[in-house]
N, C-alpha and C positions, 0 to 999 in steps of 0.2 A: 711842263712835261714833261716830255717823252713819251712819242704810246705803249713799248717798253717797258717803263718807270710805271707808267698804270697799272701795265698788270699783274708787277709782281707785287706792289703793292696790295694791290684789290687781292691775289691771293694771297698778302698774307695777315690782311684783315676777316677774313669768309676760317680761317685756320683760324683764326682766336676766340671768332661767333662762336664756330663749331665746339672747338675745344669747352668754350663756358656755356654751352648752352647743356653738352652731356653731362659736364661736374655742378651745374646745374641740376641735371634730373637725378644724375648719385645723389645729389645730396636731400632730395623731395623725394627719392625713392627710401633713404633711409630714415628718413621723420615719418612717414607712412607707421602709424601703431599696426602691431598684430591686429585681427578682429578679435574681437573678446568672445565666446559663446554665450548669447543669450536669451534667455525668455521669449518666447512670442505669446503674442497677449493684455490684459484680458482678454476672452475675444466667447462665444457664446458655442459657435462651432468656423469649421476648415474643413471649404470645398477642397476638391480635389478632381481635377478635370481630366477627364476619361475621353475614350473615342466612340463608344454609344453612352455612354453617362458621367453624368457628374456622380464627387460619391462623397455625403456630409458626414465629416464627420464630429462628433460632439458627448458632452459630460452627463452621463445618465449613472446617477446617484454614483457617480466616485466608476462609472464602469467607460468604459469609451463605446458607444456608440457609431453603428456603421448605418442603420438602419430606424425603421419605429418600428419592429416590433421587440417583443420581449426576447427573441433569442439572440438579435441581431447584437453582442453586444462582446468582444472581448474579455472571454472568463480568466483568472487564474485556477493554476492548473496545479494538483500536487499526487503524489505515488506515495500508497504504505506498503509494504511486504506484508500482506496477512496472513500468510500463510505460518511466517517466525511468528508474529505479536498471537496469537490464537493458541497456539506450540505450547510458548510460554507460558503464557496466562495460565491452562488448562496442566500445566507439569505446575502453577504455582502450590504453595502448600496449603490454602485453603482450600482451596481444589480437590487437592490431594486427600486430606483431610475427610472429604465428605463422602468419597469412594472408600477410602478405609472402611469409612464406620458400618459400612454396609457390606465390605469385606469380611468384617471379621461377626457380621452377622452372620452372616454364608456360615464361614469354615467353623464356628460354634453349634448351627443347625449338621452340619457338616460329620461331625465330631461323633454329635449322637445319634444321628444317625448311623456310621460304622459300630458306638459303641452297640445298640439294636442289633444290626447284622448280628454284630458275633452271639449275641445271647441267642438268637434266631436258630443261628446254624449249630450250635451247642444243642439247642433244647430238642432239634427236629433232625439231627445227621445220620442217624440211628436206625429214624424211625423206619420200621414196615412199611411199604408198603399195600401189603394185606391188612395191618391196621386200621382200626374201630375211627383210630385218632387220623388217619393222614388228610383226609378229604379236607379238616377241620385244623388242621396243619398248614398244608396247600394253600389253602383260602390264605390265613393268616398272612405267610408270606410275601401271596402275590397284592394283596389288601400293604405290605410295607412298600414293595417295590414302585405300588401305581403312588406310596405320598409318595416317595423320596422324587419318586417322578416331577409330580406333581410341585412339587417346592422348588424344585430346579430350575420350571419354566416357569415359578413364579418370581427366583428371584433372579432368573435369564431376566426376567421383562423387569424389573423395579433396577437393577445396574442398568439396562439399555436407556430405561429412561431417567435415571437421575444424569446419564452421558449427555441426553438432549440435552434437560435443561442444562447441565451444564456447558454450554456448545454456543445455546443462545444468551447466556449469561455474557460468556465470555464474549462477543461480538456486540451482545448493545453495552460494554465495556469499554471498549475499543472503537467501536462509535462516537460515546458522549468522547472519552480522552481524543479521539481523532477534533470534535466539534470546538474543544477546546485548544489544539493545534493549529488547526483554519484560522481560528477569528481569530488568536495572537500574531499568524506570519499573514495577516487578510486571503487568504486560499478559499479560492468559489468551489475548484469541482474538484475533491480528492478518488482518484482511483485505485482499486488493490491488483498488483501486479506482485509476479514473483519475478525474482531476477535472474537475464537470459544466461550467464555466468553458473549459477546454483545448477546444481549437479539432480538428475530425472530421480534419480534411487529410486528404478522400474525393473519390476523383474515380469509383466507380459509387453505385449504390443499394447494393451487398451491403457496401463498405468501411463506405457508412457508416449500414447498420445491424450493422453488427460495432462502431461507433461506439457508438451506445446500449446496446448488450450489452454490452462490456468496464468503462462505467458501472455500477457496482456498487449506489455510492448517487446517492438521483437529492436528499437532503439531507441532511447529515453537521454532526456543530461541528468547526470548525477545531482543538477541542482532541483530538481522536484522528488526527490529522496523526500519524503520525510520521518522516514522509522527510527533514525537514531531518536529524531523531538519525539516521539511516541511514547518508545521504550522509557526517555526520560520523565514523560507524564503520566508512565503507569508502572513506574520504580521495578522495572526490567529490567535483571541480568543478559546481554548476551551471550551465547553463546559460543 
């Protein structure tokens, strides 16, 4: 076989071999299945290497722990629009009924005072200051006004006390419902917040600044808002 023929033959064989290898590689590539996500473990811990120190991740009572301290945990968090919940609770019928009963008592007493004032006015409006009965009449009128003032102070204190008691009661009901919702959703920490988009409704700089202070979060994912679940738990209707 001449040298020219050998070169041609070897070139042809090399081309066939290369083509065969490429087809084989192509078949091998198509035959490999796509990787399927799989769980790692079980394992007691996972160690992540770092420049300064390694980090060990482990399960501590169902929470991801990254240290030995009790606070070195990854906590699940949520948030509740406490302002909305409290206002809706205080506007509920049972709370309003308590306030109405006290207000009705105050209204009845005010009617009594008006009646007595009219009687005193009729009795003494034409009394001559030189009359021997003038001093007694003045003392009776002054005593009446002191009685009115004392009563209004008393009823104001009772109303303030009732409102304070209702606020605490509503707060306790809200936190009890938060416990139920959080346990159901496996949420560890629940913050109170006011949505950043909610209007301030402030008339003074102090009110506006308070509106800023009560907005705990400046940015947050909507998923942390547990307010809708809490409204359902407390059977409150959103307005």
